[in-house]
C-alpha positions as a Markdown table, in Angstrom:
| # | Residue | x | y | z |
|---|---|---|---|---|
| 1 | Met | 12.2 | 5.9 | -21.2 |
| 2 | Pro | 14.0 | 6.2 | -17.9 |
| 3 | Ser | 14.7 | 9.7 | -16.5 |
| 4 | Arg | 18.2 | 11.1 | -17.3 |
| 5 | Thr | 17.9 | 13.5 | -14.4 |
| 6 | Asp | 20.5 | 12.9 | -11.6 |
| 7 | Trp | 17.9 | 12.9 | -8.8 |
| 8 | Lys | 20.6 | 12.2 | -6.1 |
| 9 | Arg | 22.3 | 15.5 | -7.1 |
| 10 | Val | 18.9 | 17.3 | -7.2 |
| 11 | Asp | 17.9 | 16.0 | -3.8 |
| 12 | Ala | 21.3 | 17.1 | -2.4 |
| 13 | Leu | 20.8 | 20.7 | -3.3 |
| 14 | Thr | 20.2 | 23.1 | -0.5 |
| 15 | Glu | 17.4 | 25.7 | -0.5 |
| 16 | Glu | 20.1 | 28.4 | -0.8 |
| 17 | Glu | 21.6 | 26.7 | -3.9 |
| 18 | Ile | 18.1 | 26.3 | -5.5 |
| 19 | Thr | 17.3 | 30.0 | -4.8 |
| 20 | Arg | 20.7 | 31.1 | -6.2 |
| 21 | Ala | 20.2 | 29.1 | -9.4 |
| 22 | Ala | 16.7 | 30.5 | -9.9 |
| 23 | Ala | 17.9 | 34.0 | -9.4 |
| 24 | Ala | 20.7 | 33.5 | -11.9 |
| 25 | Asp | 18.3 | 32.3 | -14.6 |
| 26 | Pro | 17.4 | 35.3 | -16.8 |
| 27 | Asp | 14.6 | 33.4 | -18.5 |
| 28 | Asn | 12.8 | 32.6 | -15.3 |
| 29 | Pro | 13.5 | 35.1 | -12.5 |
| 30 | Pro | 11.8 | 34.5 | -9.1 |
| 31 | Leu | 8.5 | 36.2 | -8.6 |
| 32 | Thr | 8.4 | 39.2 | -6.3 |
| 33 | Asp | 6.1 | 39.4 | -3.3 |
| 34 | Asp | 3.9 | 41.9 | -5.2 |
| 35 | Gln | 3.6 | 39.6 | -8.1 |
| 36 | Leu | 2.7 | 36.7 | -5.9 |
| 37 | Ala | 0.1 | 38.8 | -4.0 |
| 38 | Gly | -1.5 | 39.8 | -7.3 |
| 39 | Met | -2.0 | 36.3 | -8.7 |
| 40 | Arg | -5.5 | 35.0 | -9.2 |
| 41 | Pro | -6.8 | 31.6 | -10.4 |
| 42 | Ala | -6.9 | 31.2 | -14.2 |
| 43 | Gln | -10.7 | 30.5 | -13.9 |
| 44 | Glu | -11.2 | 34.1 | -12.5 |
| 45 | Val | -8.9 | 35.9 | -15.0 |
| 46 | Ile | -9.5 | 34.0 | -18.3 |
| 47 | Pro | -12.5 | 31.8 | -17.8 |
| 48 | Glu | -13.2 | 31.5 | -21.5 |
| 49 | Ile | -9.8 | 29.9 | -22.2 |
| 50 | Val | -10.1 | 27.5 | -19.2 |
| 51 | Glu | -13.5 | 26.5 | -20.4 |
| 52 | Ala | -12.3 | 26.0 | -24.0 |
| 53 | Val | -9.4 | 23.8 | -22.8 |
| 54 | Leu | -11.7 | 21.7 | -20.6 |
| 55 | Glu | -14.3 | 21.3 | -23.4 |
| 56 | Arg | -11.6 | 20.2 | -25.9 |
| 57 | Arg | -10.5 | 17.4 | -23.7 |
| 58 | Gly | -13.7 | 15.5 | -24.5 |
| 59 | Pro | -15.0 | 12.3 | -23.0 |
| 60 | His | -12.7 | 9.4 | -22.2 |
| 61 | Lys | -12.4 | 6.9 | -25.1 |
| 62 | Thr | -12.3 | 3.9 | -22.7 |
| 63 | Pro | -13.9 | 3.2 | -19.4 |
| 64 | Leu | -12.2 | 4.8 | -16.4 |
| 65 | Lys | -9.9 | 2.6 | -14.5 |
| 66 | Ala | -10.8 | 1.7 | -10.9 |
| 67 | Pro | -8.4 | 3.3 | -8.4 |
| 68 | Val | -6.9 | 0.6 | -6.2 |
| 69 | Ser | -3.9 | 0.3 | -3.8 |
| 70 | Ile | -1.8 | -2.8 | -4.0 |
| 71 | Arg | 1.4 | -3.8 | -2.2 |
| 72 | Leu | 4.3 | -4.9 | -4.4 |
| 73 | Asn | 7.7 | -6.3 | -3.5 |
| 74 | Pro | 10.2 | -3.5 | -3.7 |
| 75 | Glu | 12.1 | -5.1 | -6.6 |
| 76 | Val | 8.9 | -5.4 | -8.6 |
| 77 | Ala | 7.9 | -1.7 | -8.0 |
| 78 | Asp | 11.5 | -0.6 | -8.8 |
| 79 | Tyr | 11.6 | -2.5 | -12.0 |
| 80 | Phe | 8.4 | -1.0 | -13.4 |
| 81 | Lys | 9.2 | 2.5 | -12.2 |
| 82 | Ser | 12.6 | 2.2 | -13.9 |
| 83 | Gln | 10.7 | 1.8 | -17.2 |
| 84 | Gly | 9.7 | 5.4 | -17.0 |
| 85 | Arg | 6.4 | 7.1 | -17.7 |
| 86 | Gly | 3.4 | 4.8 | -18.0 |
| 87 | Trp | 4.7 | 2.1 | -15.6 |
| 88 | Gln | 1.3 | 1.7 | -13.9 |
| 89 | Thr | -0.3 | 1.3 | -17.3 |
| 90 | Gln | 2.3 | -1.4 | -18.1 |
| 91 | Ile | 1.4 | -3.3 | -14.9 |
| 92 | Asn | -2.3 | -3.0 | -15.8 |
| 93 | Thr | -1.7 | -4.4 | -19.3 |
| 94 | Ile | 0.2 | -7.4 | -17.9 |
| 95 | Leu | -2.5 | -8.1 | -15.3 |
| 96 | Arg | -5.3 | -7.7 | -17.8 |
| 97 | Glu | -3.7 | -10.2 | -20.2 |
| 98 | Tyr | -3.0 | -12.6 | -17.4 |
| 99 | Ala | -6.7 | -12.4 | -16.3 |
| 100 | Lys | -7.9 | -13.0 | -19.9 |
| 101 | Ser | -5.7 | -16.0 | -20.3 |
| 102 | His | -6.9 | -17.6 | -17.0 |
| 103 | Gln | -10.7 | -17.1 | -17.4 |
| 104 | Ile | -12.7 | -20.3 | -17.2 |
| 105 | Ala | -14.6 | -20.8 | -20.4 |
């Protein structure tokens, strides 16, 4: 699903506008310098929860994919990216099917 966010508007925001909007949000006020200074990694503060989350994830169900870098025409990349989340998986699926159909028996 394509993003409904107006990224041009977001990119046009100044730091001052972003700070002002954050300060006006009662549900998410900016952190104070003291709060930021007191932060610690979750692994230090709640290691049992971090460990439980990591254990619950479990092994991958399928083999890991090989990380590669390819160069695509801009219109090809734009098309797949416009499909939203999972666009790289979509390219992988199409290429896998192509490779299967062109194997020499």
